FIVEX-576863 format. One record per atom (N, C-alpha, C): x, y, z; residue number from 1; atom name; residue in three letters. Coordinates in nm, 4 decimals, decimal comma. Example, Ala and Ser with C-alpha at 12.3 -4.5 7.8 and 13.67 -1.06 7.14 Angstrom:
[site [1,3190; -0,5690; 0,7800]; 1; 'N'; 'ALA'];
[site [1,2300; -0,4500; 0,7800]; 1; 'CA'; 'ALA'];
[site [1,3200; -0,3300; 0,7800]; 1; 'C'; 'ALA'];
[site [1,2850; -0,2250; 0,7080]; 2; 'N'; 'SER'];
[site [1,3670; -0,1060; 0,7140]; 2; 'CA'; 'SER'];
[site [1,2900; 0,0030; 0,7870]; 2; 'C'; 'SER'];
! end
This chain:
[site [-0,4443; 1,6982; 0,0284]; 1; 'N'; 'UNK'];
[site [-0,4730; 1,5646; 0,0901]; 1; 'CA'; 'UNK'];
[site [-0,4933; 1,4705; 0,1906]; 1; 'C'; 'UNK'];
[site [-0,5806; 1,3761; 0,2096]; 2; 'N'; 'UNK'];
[site [-0,5538; 1,3310; 0,3289]; 2; 'CA'; 'UNK'];
[site [-0,6114; 1,1929; 0,2852]; 2; 'C'; 'UNK'];
[site [-0,5270; 1,0787; 0,3619]; 3; 'N'; 'UNK'];
[site [-0,5015; 0,9537; 0,3230]; 3; 'CA'; 'UNK'];
[site [-0,5053; 0,8976; 0,4452]; 3; 'C'; 'UNK'];
[site [-0,6080; 0,8030; 0,4829]; 4; 'N'; 'UNK'];
[site [-0,6116; 0,7182; 0,6060]; 4; 'CA'; 'UNK'];
[site [-0,6535; 0,5722; 0,5166]; 4; 'C'; 'UNK'];
[site [-0,5645; 0,4967; 0,6173]; 5; 'N'; 'UNK'];
[site [-0,4851; 0,3217; 0,5693]; 5; 'CA'; 'UNK'];
[site [-0,5676; 0,2938; 0,7128]; 5; 'C'; 'UNK'];
[site [-0,6215; 0,2080; 0,7126]; 6; 'N'; 'UNK'];
[site [-0,6753; 0,0414; 0,7466]; 6; 'CA'; 'UNK'];
[site [-0,6424; -0,0701; 0,7198]; 6; 'C'; 'UNK'];
[site [-0,6583; -0,1554; 0,8505]; 7; 'N'; 'UNK'];
[site [-0,6378; -0,3216; 0,7806]; 7; 'CA'; 'UNK'];
[site [-0,5470; -0,3795; 0,8475]; 7; 'C'; 'UNK'];
[site [-0,4705; -0,3295; 0,9408]; 8; 'N'; 'UNK'];
[site [-0,3979; -0,3518; 0,9384]; 8; 'CA'; 'UNK'];
[site [-0,4033; -0,4615; 1,0903]; 8; 'C'; 'UNK'];
[site [-0,3243; -0,5864; 1,1061]; 9; 'N'; 'UNK'];
[site [-0,3682; -0,6527; 1,2304]; 9; 'CA'; 'UNK'];
[site [-0,2900; -0,7863; 1,2427]; 9; 'C'; 'UNK'];
[site [-0,2958; -0,8379; 1,2926]; 10; 'N'; 'UNK'];
[site [-0,1922; -0,9443; 1,3488]; 10; 'CA'; 'UNK'];
[site [-0,2322; -1,0949; 1,2825]; 10; 'C'; 'UNK'];
[site [-0,2136; -1,1770; 1,1841]; 11; 'N'; 'UNK'];
[site [-0,2113; -1,3067; 1,1252]; 11; 'CA'; 'UNK'];
[site [-0,1515; -1,3945; 1,1303]; 11; 'C'; 'UNK'];
[site [-0,1395; -1,5433; 1,1140]; 12; 'N'; 'UNK'];
[site [-0,0660; -1,5689; 1,0908]; 12; 'CA'; 'UNK'];
[site [-0,0118; -1,6081; 0,9512]; 12; 'C'; 'UNK'];
[site [0,1127; -1,7025; 0,9481]; 13; 'N'; 'UNK'];
[site [0,1523; -1,6682; 0,8118]; 13; 'CA'; 'UNK'];
[site [0,1003; -1,8000; 0,7172]; 13; 'C'; 'UNK'];
[site [0,1141; -1,7287; 0,5753]; 14; 'N'; 'UNK'];
[site [0,0197; -1,8359; 0,5110]; 14; 'CA'; 'UNK'];
[site [-0,1525; -1,7545; 0,5235]; 14; 'C'; 'UNK'];
[site [-0,1472; -1,7076; 0,6254]; 15; 'N'; 'UNK'];
[site [-0,2923; -1,5980; 0,6163]; 15; 'CA'; 'UNK'];
[site [-0,3318; -1,4814; 0,4650]; 15; 'C'; 'UNK'];
[site [-0,3937; -1,3698; 0,5296]; 16; 'N'; 'UNK'];
[site [-0,4395; -1,2812; 0,4496]; 16; 'CA'; 'UNK'];
[site [-0,5247; -1,1727; 0,4667]; 16; 'C'; 'UNK'];
[site [-0,5498; -1,0676; 0,4721]; 17; 'N'; 'UNK'];
[site [-0,5253; -0,9002; 0,5375]; 17; 'CA'; 'UNK'];
[site [-0,5556; -0,8150; 0,3627]; 17; 'C'; 'UNK'];
[site [-0,7193; -0,7111; 0,4136]; 18; 'N'; 'UNK'];
[site [-0,6652; -0,6715; 0,3039]; 18; 'CA'; 'UNK'];
[site [-0,6173; -0,4977; 0,3204]; 18; 'C'; 'UNK'];
[site [-0,5592; -0,4311; 0,3235]; 19; 'N'; 'UNK'];
[site [-0,5638; -0,3073; 0,3631]; 19; 'CA'; 'UNK'];
[site [-0,5710; -0,1792; 0,2421]; 19; 'C'; 'UNK'];
[site [-0,6842; -0,1095; 0,2830]; 20; 'N'; 'UNK'];
[site [-0,7162; 0,0024; 0,2944]; 20; 'CA'; 'UNK'];
[site [-0,6541; 0,1118; 0,2528]; 20; 'C'; 'UNK'];
[site [-0,6813; 0,1879; 0,1941]; 21; 'N'; 'UNK'];
[site [-0,6498; 0,3713; 0,1984]; 21; 'CA'; 'UNK'];
[site [-0,7318; 0,4762; 0,0717]; 21; 'C'; 'UNK'];
[site [-0,8049; 0,5238; 0,2745]; 22; 'N'; 'UNK'];
[site [-0,9039; 0,6369; 0,1448]; 22; 'CA'; 'UNK'];
[site [-0,8246; 0,7838; 0,1020]; 22; 'C'; 'UNK'];
[site [-0,8426; 0,8654; 0,0090]; 23; 'N'; 'UNK'];
[site [-0,8019; 0,9730; -0,0375]; 23; 'CA'; 'UNK'];
[site [-0,8899; 1,0277; -0,0189]; 23; 'C'; 'UNK'];
[site [-0,8740; 1,1705; 0,0378]; 24; 'N'; 'UNK'];
[site [-1,0127; 1,2552; 0,0193]; 24; 'CA'; 'UNK'];
[site [-0,9240; 1,4112; -0,0433]; 24; 'C'; 'UNK'];
[site [-1,0306; 1,5012; 0,0184]; 25; 'N'; 'UNK'];
[site [-0,8609; 1,6539; -0,0428]; 25; 'CA'; 'UNK'];
[site [-0,8961; 1,5984; -0,1954]; 25; 'C'; 'UNK'];
[site [-0,7608; 1,6690; -0,2781]; 26; 'N'; 'UNK'];
[site [-0,7430; 1,6870; -0,3863]; 26; 'CA'; 'UNK'];
[site [-0,7017; 1,6089; -0,4044]; 26; 'C'; 'UNK'];
[site [-0,7110; 1,4849; -0,4471]; 27; 'N'; 'UNK'];
[site [-0,6399; 1,3578; -0,5211]; 27; 'CA'; 'UNK'];
[site [-0,6167; 1,3410; -0,6653]; 27; 'C'; 'UNK'];
[site [-0,5702; 1,4247; -0,6929]; 28; 'N'; 'UNK'];
[site [-0,4596; 1,3996; -0,8626]; 28; 'CA'; 'UNK'];
[site [-0,5758; 1,3018; -0,9390]; 28; 'C'; 'UNK'];
[site [-0,6475; 1,3095; -1,0195]; 29; 'N'; 'UNK'];
[site [-0,6631; 1,2142; -1,1020]; 29; 'CA'; 'UNK'];
[site [-0,6075; 1,1801; -1,2009]; 29; 'C'; 'UNK'];
[site [-0,5079; 1,1942; -1,1961]; 30; 'N'; 'UNK'];
[site [-0,3772; 1,2084; -1,2723]; 30; 'CA'; 'UNK'];
[site [-0,2543; 1,0615; -1,1934]; 30; 'C'; 'UNK'];
[site [-0,2226; 1,1132; -1,0559]; 31; 'N'; 'UNK'];
[site [-0,1370; 1,0329; -0,9664]; 31; 'CA'; 'UNK'];
[site [-0,1099; 0,8503; -1,0001]; 31; 'C'; 'UNK'];
[site [-0,0356; 0,9038; -0,8859]; 32; 'N'; 'UNK'];
[site [0,0012; 0,7279; -0,8962]; 32; 'CA'; 'UNK'];
[site [0,0216; 0,6861; -0,7141]; 32; 'C'; 'UNK'];
[site [-0,1022; 0,6240; -0,7017]; 33; 'N'; 'UNK'];
[site [-0,0878; 0,5744; -0,5708]; 33; 'CA'; 'UNK'];
[site [-0,0268; 0,4780; -0,4945]; 33; 'C'; 'UNK'];
[site [0,0798; 0,4450; -0,3919]; 34; 'N'; 'UNK'];
[site [0,1321; 0,3306; -0,3837]; 34; 'CA'; 'UNK'];
[site [0,1119; 0,2892; -0,2572]; 34; 'C'; 'UNK'];
[site [0,1999; 0,1644; -0,2271]; 35; 'N'; 'UNK'];
[site [0,1919; 0,1291; -0,0853]; 35; 'CA'; 'UNK'];
[site [0,3651; 0,0665; -0,0410]; 35; 'C'; 'UNK'];
[site [0,3895; 0,1353; 0,0536]; 36; 'N'; 'UNK'];
[site [0,5163; 0,1042; 0,1099]; 36; 'CA'; 'UNK'];
[site [0,4996; 0,0344; 0,2321]; 36; 'C'; 'UNK'];
[site [0,6096; 0,0371; 0,3025]; 37; 'N'; 'UNK'];
[site [0,6128; -0,0569; 0,4251]; 37; 'CA'; 'UNK'];
[site [0,7450; -0,0986; 0,5152]; 37; 'C'; 'UNK'];
[site [0,7849; -0,0285; 0,6047]; 38; 'N'; 'UNK'];
[site [0,8984; -0,0313; 0,7198]; 38; 'CA'; 'UNK'];
[site [0,8803; -0,1063; 0,8492]; 38; 'C'; 'UNK'];
[site [0,9433; -0,2161; 0,8379]; 39; 'N'; 'UNK'];
[site [0,9486; -0,3172; 0,9251]; 39; 'CA'; 'UNK'];
[site [1,0751; -0,2045; 1,0095]; 39; 'C'; 'UNK'];
[site [1,0660; -0,2565; 1,1550]; 40; 'N'; 'UNK'];
[site [1,1517; -0,3054; 1,2822]; 40; 'CA'; 'UNK'];
[site [1,3307; -0,2399; 1,1923]; 40; 'C'; 'UNK'];
[site [1,3797; -0,0781; 1,2544]; 41; 'N'; 'UNK'];
[site [1,4797; -0,1177; 1,1891]; 41; 'CA'; 'UNK'];
[site [1,5198; -0,1057; 1,0711]; 41; 'C'; 'UNK'];
[site [1,4243; -0,0496; 0,9661]; 42; 'N'; 'UNK'];
[site [1,4571; -0,1303; 0,8256]; 42; 'CA'; 'UNK'];
[site [1,4249; 0,0290; 0,7441]; 42; 'C'; 'UNK'];
[site [1,4643; 0,0361; 0,6342]; 43; 'N'; 'UNK'];
[site [1,4362; 0,1661; 0,5892]; 43; 'CA'; 'UNK'];
[site [1,2540; 0,1491; 0,5824]; 43; 'C'; 'UNK'];
[site [1,2369; 0,2239; 0,4774]; 44; 'N'; 'UNK'];
[site [1,0731; 0,2287; 0,4226]; 44; 'CA'; 'UNK'];
[site [1,0540; 0,1453; 0,3186]; 44; 'C'; 'UNK'];
[site [1,0203; 0,1116; 0,2811]; 45; 'N'; 'UNK'];
[site [1,0531; 0,0651; 0,0851]; 45; 'CA'; 'UNK'];
[site [0,9208; 0,0256; 0,0558]; 45; 'C'; 'UNK'];
[site [0,9008; 0,0283; -0,1135]; 46; 'N'; 'UNK'];
[site [0,8066; 0,0623; -0,1666]; 46; 'CA'; 'UNK'];
[site [0,7592; -0,1116; -0,2114]; 46; 'C'; 'UNK'];
[site [0,6313; -0,0735; -0,1768]; 47; 'N'; 'UNK'];
[site [0,5861; -0,2844; -0,2225]; 47; 'CA'; 'UNK'];
[site [0,4635; -0,2605; -0,3366]; 47; 'C'; 'UNK'];
[site [0,3669; -0,1188; -0,3517]; 48; 'N'; 'UNK'];
[site [0,2806; -0,1287; -0,5046]; 48; 'CA'; 'UNK'];
[site [0,2863; -0,0433; -0,5186]; 48; 'C'; 'UNK'];
[site [0,2450; 0,0006; -0,6444]; 49; 'N'; 'UNK'];
[site [0,1842; 0,1319; -0,7080]; 49; 'CA'; 'UNK'];
[site [0,1025; 0,0943; -0,8120]; 49; 'C'; 'UNK'];
[site [0,0118; 0,1601; -0,8022]; 50; 'N'; 'UNK'];
[site [-0,1205; 0,1592; -0,9087]; 50; 'CA'; 'UNK'];
[site [-0,1739; 0,3613; -0,9609]; 50; 'C'; 'UNK'];
[site [-0,1828; 0,3465; -1,0778]; 51; 'N'; 'UNK'];
[site [-0,1932; 0,4896; -1,1341]; 51; 'CA'; 'UNK'];
[site [-0,3125; 0,5095; -1,1260]; 51; 'C'; 'UNK'];
[site [-0,3837; 0,6213; -0,9994]; 52; 'N'; 'UNK'];
[site [-0,5663; 0,6843; -1,0935]; 52; 'CA'; 'UNK'];
[site [-0,5842; 0,6064; -1,2053]; 52; 'C'; 'UNK'];
[site [-0,5511; 0,6979; -1,3267]; 53; 'N'; 'UNK'];
[site [-0,6568; 0,6346; -1,3926]; 53; 'CA'; 'UNK'];
[site [-0,5738; 0,5012; -1,4907]; 53; 'C'; 'UNK'];
[site [-0,5684; 0,3988; -1,4053]; 54; 'N'; 'UNK'];
[site [-0,5683; 0,2521; -1,5466]; 54; 'CA'; 'UNK'];
[site [-0,4128; 0,2588; -1,5647]; 54; 'C'; 'UNK'];
[site [-0,4630; 0,1245; -1,6148]; 55; 'N'; 'UNK'];
[site [-0,3049; 0,1034; -1,6154]; 55; 'CA'; 'UNK'];
[site [-0,2599; -0,0071; -1,5674]; 55; 'C'; 'UNK'];
[site [-0,0517; -0,0152; -1,5992]; 56; 'N'; 'UNK'];
[site [-0,0129; -0,1390; -1,5545]; 56; 'CA'; 'UNK'];
[site [-0,0125; -0,1127; -1,4179]; 56; 'C'; 'UNK'];
[site [0,0199; -0,1967; -1,3156]; 57; 'N'; 'UNK'];
[site [0,0512; -0,1809; -1,1390]; 57; 'CA'; 'UNK'];
[site [0,2438; -0,2250; -1,1712]; 57; 'C'; 'UNK'];
[site [0,2637; -0,1765; -1,0333]; 58; 'N'; 'UNK'];
[site [0,3645; -0,2551; -1,0258]; 58; 'CA'; 'UNK'];
[site [0,4768; -0,2415; -0,8547]; 58; 'C'; 'UNK'];
[site [0,4536; -0,3524; -0,8760]; 59; 'N'; 'UNK'];
[site [0,5111; -0,4518; -0,7546]; 59; 'CA'; 'UNK'];
[site [0,7018; -0,4683; -0,7310]; 59; 'C'; 'UNK'];
[site [0,7078; -0,4723; -0,6083]; 60; 'N'; 'UNK'];
[site [0,8519; -0,4494; -0,5210]; 60; 'CA'; 'UNK'];
[site [0,8462; -0,6425; -0,5735]; 60; 'C'; 'UNK'];
[site [0,9885; -0,7589; -0,6142]; 61; 'N'; 'UNK'];
[site [1,0402; -0,8631; -0,5880]; 61; 'CA'; 'UNK'];
[site [0,9388; -0,9376; -0,4695]; 61; 'C'; 'UNK'];
[site [0,9592; -0,8949; -0,4114]; 62; 'N'; 'UNK'];
[site [0,9518; -0,9882; -0,2436]; 62; 'CA'; 'UNK'];
[site [0,7918; -1,0151; -0,2919]; 62; 'C'; 'UNK'];
[site [0,7166; -0,9958; -0,3054]; 63; 'N'; 'UNK'];
[site [0,5936; -0,9304; -0,3177]; 63; 'CA'; 'UNK'];
[site [0,4808; -0,9628; -0,4358]; 63; 'C'; 'UNK'];
[site [0,5935; -1,0054; -0,5465]; 64; 'N'; 'UNK'];
[site [0,5344; -1,0674; -0,6205]; 64; 'CA'; 'UNK'];
[site [0,4036; -1,1390; -0,6154]; 64; 'C'; 'UNK'];
[site [0,3109; -1,2182; -0,7506]; 65; 'N'; 'UNK'];
[site [0,2340; -1,3239; -0,6944]; 65; 'CA'; 'UNK'];
[site [0,1825; -1,3170; -0,5755]; 65; 'C'; 'UNK'];
[site [0,2082; -1,2214; -0,4436]; 66; 'N'; 'UNK'];
[site [0,1312; -1,2804; -0,3296]; 66; 'CA'; 'UNK'];
[site [0,0038; -1,1478; -0,2862]; 66; 'C'; 'UNK'];
[site [0,0564; -1,0583; -0,3588]; 67; 'N'; 'UNK'];
[site [0,0166; -0,8981; -0,3164]; 67; 'CA'; 'UNK'];
[site [-0,0566; -0,9030; -0,4286]; 67; 'C'; 'UNK'];
[site [-0,1603; -0,8358; -0,4063]; 68; 'N'; 'UNK'];
[site [-0,2021; -0,7566; -0,5244]; 68; 'CA'; 'UNK'];
[site [-0,2682; -0,5802; -0,5324]; 68; 'C'; 'UNK'];
[site [-0,2387; -0,4707; -0,5676]; 69; 'N'; 'UNK'];
[site [-0,2719; -0,3655; -0,5215]; 69; 'CA'; 'UNK'];
[site [-0,4014; -0,3782; -0,6746]; 69; 'C'; 'UNK'];
[site [-0,5539; -0,2488; -0,5819]; 70; 'N'; 'UNK'];
[site [-0,6455; -0,2414; -0,7364]; 70; 'CA'; 'UNK'];
[site [-0,6673; -0,0883; -0,6567]; 70; 'C'; 'UNK'];
[site [-0,7559; -0,0511; -0,7268]; 71; 'N'; 'UNK'];
[site [-0,8282; 0,0648; -0,7375]; 71; 'CA'; 'UNK'];
[site [-1,0096; 0,1063; -0,7288]; 71; 'C'; 'UNK'];
[site [-1,0463; 0,1562; -0,6373]; 72; 'N'; 'UNK'];
[site [-1,2071; 0,2469; -0,6664]; 72; 'CA'; 'UNK'];
[site [-1,2119; 0,3353; -0,7180]; 72; 'C'; 'UNK'];
[site [-1,2082; 0,3754; -0,7913]; 73; 'N'; 'UNK'];
[site [-1,1944; 0,5476; -0,8457]; 73; 'CA'; 'UNK'];
[site [-1,3092; 0,5848; -0,7395]; 73; 'C'; 'UNK'];
[site [-1,4603; 0,5585; -0,7892]; 74; 'N'; 'UNK'];
[site [-1,5627; 0,5244; -0,7329]; 74; 'CA'; 'UNK'];
[site [-1,6080; 0,6588; -0,5676]; 74; 'C'; 'UNK'];
[site [-1,4777; 0,5521; -0,5114]; 75; 'N'; 'UNK'];
[site [-1,5061; 0,5398; -0,3671]; 75; 'CA'; 'UNK'];
[site [-1,3294; 0,6160; -0,2605]; 75; 'C'; 'UNK'];
[site [-1,2929; 0,6482; -0,4138]; 76; 'N'; 'UNK'];
[site [-1,0829; 0,7380; -0,3978]; 76; 'CA'; 'UNK'];
[site [-1,0033; 0,5882; -0,3318]; 76; 'C'; 'UNK'];
[site [-1,0387; 0,5047; -0,3350]; 77; 'N'; 'UNK'];
[site [-0,9678; 0,3703; -0,2176]; 77; 'CA'; 'UNK'];
[site [-0,9067; 0,3226; -0,3281]; 77; 'C'; 'UNK'];
[site [-0,7698; 0,2744; -0,2682]; 78; 'N'; 'UNK'];
[site [-0,6379; 0,1510; -0,2713]; 78; 'CA'; 'UNK'];
[site [-0,6967; 0,0955; -0,2112]; 78; 'C'; 'UNK'];
[site [-0,6510; -0,0170; -0,2460]; 79; 'N'; 'UNK'];
[site [-0,6775; -0,1278; -0,1846]; 79; 'CA'; 'UNK'];
[site [-0,4934; -0,2283; -0,1930]; 79; 'C'; 'UNK'];
[site [-0,5256; -0,2868; -0,0487]; 80; 'N'; 'UNK'];
[site [-0,3495; -0,3927; -0,1100]; 80; 'CA'; 'UNK'];
[site [-0,3722; -0,5496; -0,0693]; 80; 'C'; 'UNK'];
[site [-0,4875; -0,5987; -0,1119]; 81; 'N'; 'UNK'];
[site [-0,4723; -0,7700; -0,1630]; 81; 'CA'; 'UNK'];
[site [-0,3528; -0,8730; -0,0896]; 81; 'C'; 'UNK'];
[site [-0,3407; -0,8969; 0,0609]; 82; 'N'; 'UNK'];
[site [-0,1901; -0,9422; 0,0802]; 82; 'CA'; 'UNK'];
[site [-0,2769; -1,1063; 0,1040]; 82; 'C'; 'UNK'];
[site [-0,1869; -1,1775; 0,0271]; 83; 'N'; 'UNK'];
[site [-0,1976; -1,3412; 0,0551]; 83; 'CA'; 'UNK'];
[site [-0,0985; -1,4593; 0,0856]; 83; 'C'; 'UNK'];
[site [-0,0485; -1,4612; 0,1305]; 84; 'N'; 'UNK'];
[site [0,0232; -1,6471; 0,1229]; 84; 'CA'; 'UNK'];
[site [0,1093; -1,5326; 0,2374]; 84; 'C'; 'UNK'];
[site [0,1201; -1,4258; 0,3478]; 85; 'N'; 'UNK'];
[site [0,0962; -1,3522; 0,3982]; 85; 'CA'; 'UNK'];
[site [0,2978; -1,4273; 0,5221]; 85; 'C'; 'UNK'];
[site [0,3818; -1,4099; 0,4922]; 86; 'N'; 'UNK'];
[site [0,5399; -1,4499; 0,5824]; 86; 'CA'; 'UNK'];
[site [0,5820; -1,3385; 0,6725]; 86; 'C'; 'UNK'];
[site [0,6742; -1,4025; 0,7636]; 87; 'N'; 'UNK'];
[site [0,6845; -1,3092; 0,8751]; 87; 'CA'; 'UNK'];
[site [0,6869; -1,2291; 0,8700]; 87; 'C'; 'UNK'];
[site [0,8248; -1,2200; 0,7548]; 88; 'N'; 'UNK'];
[site [0,8859; -1,0682; 0,6838]; 88; 'CA'; 'UNK'];
[site [0,8007; -1,0210; 0,5764]; 88; 'C'; 'UNK'];
[site [0,6562; -0,9729; 0,6159]; 89; 'N'; 'UNK'];
[site [0,6155; -0,8731; 0,5931]; 89; 'CA'; 'UNK'];
[site [0,5289; -0,8467; 0,6424]; 89; 'C'; 'UNK'];
[site [0,5544; -0,8472; 0,8038]; 90; 'N'; 'UNK'];
[site [0,5487; -0,7596; 0,9621]; 90; 'CA'; 'UNK'];
[site [0,6228; -0,6134; 0,8975]; 90; 'C'; 'UNK'];
[site [0,4989; -0,4877; 0,8983]; 91; 'N'; 'UNK'];
[site [0,6033; -0,4455; 0,9249]; 91; 'CA'; 'UNK'];
[site [0,5081; -0,3151; 0,9059]; 91; 'C'; 'UNK'];
[site [0,4899; -0,1586; 0,9471]; 92; 'N'; 'UNK'];
[site [0,3987; -0,0836; 0,9252]; 92; 'CA'; 'UNK'];
[site [0,3289; -0,0330; 0,7405]; 92; 'C'; 'UNK'];
[site [0,2637; -0,0631; 0,7122]; 93; 'N'; 'UNK'];
[site [0,2657; -0,0260; 0,6213]; 93; 'CA'; 'UNK'];
[site [0,1540; 0,1310; 0,5844]; 93; 'C'; 'UNK'];
[site [0,2590; 0,2100; 0,4918]; 94; 'N'; 'UNK'];
[site [0,2351; 0,3215; 0,4501]; 94; 'CA'; 'UNK'];
[site [0,1129; 0,3600; 0,2978]; 94; 'C'; 'UNK'];
[site [0,0520; 0,4177; 0,3179]; 95; 'N'; 'UNK'];
[site [0,0270; 0,4841; 0,1419]; 95; 'CA'; 'UNK'];
[site [0,0786; 0,5852; 0,1229]; 95; 'C'; 'UNK'];
[site [0,0876; 0,5703; 0,0064]; 96; 'N'; 'UNK'];
[site [0,1129; 0,7345; -0,0665]; 96; 'CA'; 'UNK'];
[site [0,0355; 0,7694; -0,1692]; 96; 'C'; 'UNK'];
[site [0,0246; 0,8912; -0,2042]; 97; 'N'; 'UNK'];
[site [0,0086; 0,9448; -0,3188]; 97; 'CA'; 'UNK'];
[site [0,1301; 1,0398; -0,3806]; 97; 'C'; 'UNK'];
[site [0,1607; 0,9974; -0,5753]; 98; 'N'; 'UNK'];
[site [0,2446; 1,1037; -0,5310]; 98; 'CA'; 'UNK'];
[site [0,1309; 1,2046; -0,6741]; 98; 'C'; 'UNK'];
[site [0,1402; 1,3162; -0,7033]; 99; 'N'; 'UNK'];
[site [0,0604; 1,3678; -0,8260]; 99; 'CA'; 'UNK'];
[site [0,1273; 1,3723; -0,9584]; 99; 'C'; 'UNK'];
[site [0,2489; 1,3054; -0,9469]; 100; 'N'; 'UNK'];
[site [0,2900; 1,3445; -1,0800]; 100; 'CA'; 'UNK'];
[site [0,3228; 1,2263; -1,1794]; 100; 'C'; 'UNK'];
[site [0,3803; 1,1342; -1,0602]; 101; 'N'; 'UNK'];
[site [0,4566; 0,9869; -1,1341]; 101; 'CA'; 'UNK'];
[site [0,4241; 0,8870; -1,0423]; 101; 'C'; 'UNK'];
[site [0,5215; 0,7905; -1,1251]; 102; 'N'; 'UNK'];
[site [0,5687; 0,6708; -1,0104]; 102; 'CA'; 'UNK'];
[site [0,6823; 0,6911; -0,9479]; 102; 'C'; 'UNK'];
[site [0,7379; 0,8079; -0,8975]; 103; 'N'; 'UNK'];
[site [0,8289; 0,8192; -0,8534]; 103; 'CA'; 'UNK'];
[site [0,8827; 0,8569; -0,7399]; 103; 'C'; 'UNK'];
[site [0,7615; 0,8604; -0,6734]; 104; 'N'; 'UNK'];
[site [0,7054; 0,8760; -0,5274]; 104; 'CA'; 'UNK'];
[site [0,8281; 0,9794; -0,4454]; 104; 'C'; 'UNK'];
[site [0,8980; 1,0821; -0,4781]; 105; 'N'; 'UNK'];
[site [0,9814; 1,1602; -0,4266]; 105; 'CA'; 'UNK'];
[site [0,9199; 1,2982; -0,3707]; 105; 'C'; 'UNK'];
[site [0,8362; 1,3016; -0,3383]; 106; 'N'; 'UNK'];
[site [0,7700; 1,3607; -0,1813]; 106; 'CA'; 'UNK'];
[site [0,6123; 1,3433; -0,1781]; 106; 'C'; 'UNK'];
[site [0,6207; 1,2095; -0,2242]; 107; 'N'; 'UNK'];
[site [0,4622; 1,2396; -0,1357]; 107; 'CA'; 'UNK'];
[site [0,4063; 1,2613; -0,0877]; 107; 'C'; 'UNK'];
[site [0,1820; 1,2268; -0,0768]; 108; 'N'; 'UNK'];
[site [0,1608; 1,3273; 0,0182]; 108; 'CA'; 'UNK'];
[site [0,1661; 1,0943; 0,1084]; 108; 'C'; 'UNK'];
[site [0,1791; 1,0794; 0,2279]; 109; 'N'; 'UNK'];
[site [0,1757; 1,0442; 0,3686]; 109; 'CA'; 'UNK'];
[site [0,0588; 0,9815; 0,3450]; 109; 'C'; 'UNK'];
[site [-0,0089; 0,8951; 0,4041]; 110; 'N'; 'UNK'];
[site [-0,0985; 0,8173; 0,5456]; 110; 'CA'; 'UNK'];
[site [-0,0326; 0,8221; 0,6605]; 110; 'C'; 'UNK'];
[site [-0,0928; 0,8357; 0,7514]; 111; 'N'; 'UNK'];
[site [-0,0701; 0,7760; 0,8581]; 111; 'CA'; 'UNK'];
[site [-0,0496; 0,6247; 0,8315]; 111; 'C'; 'UNK'];
[site [0,0654; 0,4913; 0,9459]; 112; 'N'; 'UNK'];
[site [0,0370; 0,3716; 0,9272]; 112; 'CA'; 'UNK'];
[site [-0,0655; 0,2805; 0,9247]; 112; 'C'; 'UNK'];
[site [-0,0900; 0,1418; 0,8932]; 113; 'N'; 'UNK'];
[site [-0,1579; 0,0886; 0,9185]; 113; 'CA'; 'UNK'];
[site [-0,0100; -0,0882; 0,9619]; 113; 'C'; 'UNK'];
[site [-0,0096; -0,1656; 1,1276]; 114; 'N'; 'UNK'];
[site [0,0456; -0,2585; 1,1959]; 114; 'CA'; 'UNK'];
[site [0,0229; -0,3529; 1,1270]; 114; 'C'; 'UNK'];
[site [0,0407; -0,3838; 0,9938]; 115; 'N'; 'UNK'];
[site [0,0654; -0,5401; 0,9658]; 115; 'CA'; 'UNK'];
[site [0,1883; -0,6823; 1,0560]; 115; 'C'; 'UNK'];
[site [0,1244; -0,7324; 1,1611]; 116; 'N'; 'UNK'];
[site [0,2433; -0,8205; 1,2029]; 116; 'CA'; 'UNK'];
[site [0,1440; -0,9937; 1,1675]; 116; 'C'; 'UNK'];
[site [0,2823; -1,0586; 1,1285]; 117; 'N'; 'UNK'];
[site [0,2282; -1,1974; 1,1076]; 117; 'CA'; 'UNK'];
[site [0,3540; -1,2850; 1,1683]; 117; 'C'; 'UNK'];
[site [0,2709; -1,3922; 1,1912]; 118; 'N'; 'UNK'];
[site [0,3075; -1,4331; 1,2999]; 118; 'CA'; 'UNK'];
[site [0,3398; -1,5923; 1,2479]; 118; 'C'; 'UNK'];
[site [0,4533; -1,5728; 1,3271]; 119; 'N'; 'UNK'];
[site [0,5166; -1,7790; 1,2657]; 119; 'CA'; 'UNK'];
[site [0,4369; -1,8773; 1,2784]; 119; 'C'; 'UNK'];
! end
């Protein structure tokens, strides 16, 4: 499994960015794709998740109402639309694939993409 994340950059507070994560190789049709982030000096934290097969989406409280996760199964790509960005959203964002559940105990990780939100 290979996960290629892209779309990070520098944006002013209140702005928007859309991250993409393209999956290749064995993508596990029943798996769950997720986004995590890690800010400087902090632990990696969960942001959002979506099953490849559809169904409900999951969000961390700090991003609810501002971020939207979606998928395009035909392209094996998951997106994270980030609106109303805040300086505290600054982090390296990673996409991940758990082949079996939303627990993300031992997921496949993509490389990170840096999001910087200026105040």
